[in-house]
C-alpha positions in Angstrom: 276.5 266.6 99.2 275.7 264.7 102.9 277.3 261.5 101.4 280.7 263.1 101.1 280.8 264.8 104.7 279.9 261.4 106.0 282.6 259.8 103.7 285.5 262.1 105.1 283.8 261.8 108.4 284.1 258.1 108.5 287.4 258.2 106.7 288.6 260.3 109.7 287.8 257.6 112.1 290.5 255.6 110.4 293.2 258.2 110.2 295.3 259.7 113.5 294.1 263.1 114.9 296.9 264.9 113.3 296.7 263.5 110.0 293.1 264.2 109.9 294.3 268.1 110.5 297.0 267.5 108.1 294.3 266.9 106.0 291.7 269.2 106.8 294.2 272.5 106.8 294.3 271.8 102.8 290.5 271.5 102.1 288.4 274.3 101.5 285.9 276.1 104.2 282.6 274.1 105.0 284.3 270.7 104.1 287.3 270.6 106.0 284.5 270.3 109.2 283.9 266.9 108.1 287.6 265.9 108.5 287.6 267.2 112.5 288.8 264.1 114.3 287.2 263.3 117.6 289.9 261.2 118.8 293.7 261.4 118.5 294.2 257.4 117.9 293.0 255.6 114.5 290.4 253.1 114.7 291.4 250.0 113.1 288.7 248.9 110.8 288.9 247.7 107.0 287.2 249.0 104.1 284.4 246.7 104.3 283.9 248.4 107.9 284.6 251.7 106.1 281.6 251.2 103.4 279.1 250.3 106.0 280.0 253.1 108.3 279.5 255.8 105.1 276.3 253.7 104.1 275.2 253.4 107.8 275.7 257.3 108.7 274.5 258.4 104.9 271.2 256.3 104.8 272.1 254.5 101.7 272.9 250.9 100.8 276.2 249.8 100.4 276.9 249.5 97.3 275.7 253.4 96.9 278.2 254.3 99.8 280.9 252.7 97.8 280.2 254.5 94.4 280.1 257.8 96.7 283.2 257.1 98.7 285.2 256.4 94.8 283.8 259.7 94.2 285.3 261.1 97.4 288.6 259.7 97.4 289.4 260.6 93.9 288.5 264.2 94.7 290.5 264.3 97.9 293.3 263.1 96.2 292.8 266.1 94.0 292.0 268.6 96.1 295.0 268.0 98.6 299.1 267.7 97.9 300.3 263.9 96.7 302.6 263.9 99.5 299.6 264.3 102.0 297.4 261.9 99.9 300.4 259.5 100.2 300.0 259.5 104.0 296.6 259.3 103.7 297.0 255.9 102.2 300.1 255.3 104.5 297.9 254.8 107.4 295.2 252.8 105.4 294.5 248.8 105.1 296.3 248.2 101.6 292.4 247.0 100.4 292.0 250.9 100.4 294.1 250.9 97.4 291.3 248.9 95.5 289.1 251.7 96.3 291.3 254.5 95.1 292.2 252.5 91.9 288.9 251.9 91.2 288.1 255.7 91.1 291.2 256.5 89.0 290.0 253.7 86.6 287.0 255.3 85.8 288.1 258.7 85.3 
């Protein structure tokens, strides 16, 4: 599940430290460690940079990274409270909705 951890880590880069902590508190041990923030500030980057970070860190193609990111976002949405997921999405650029909508439409 390396790609999943990498995806959560890249997501953490995009969230404020407090939000990443809030999400991590709702995840099971072994997964929550991937959500530990490295800085209190969110890095400003879009969806394509997010996918590139996942691909680079996981050693996969951007296409594979996108498929994995969809799966992780779907799982994350199911694993945490609706309010917390909305808080995550509020910190992300609107284009991230495409990733989540794509995931939900395939389910």
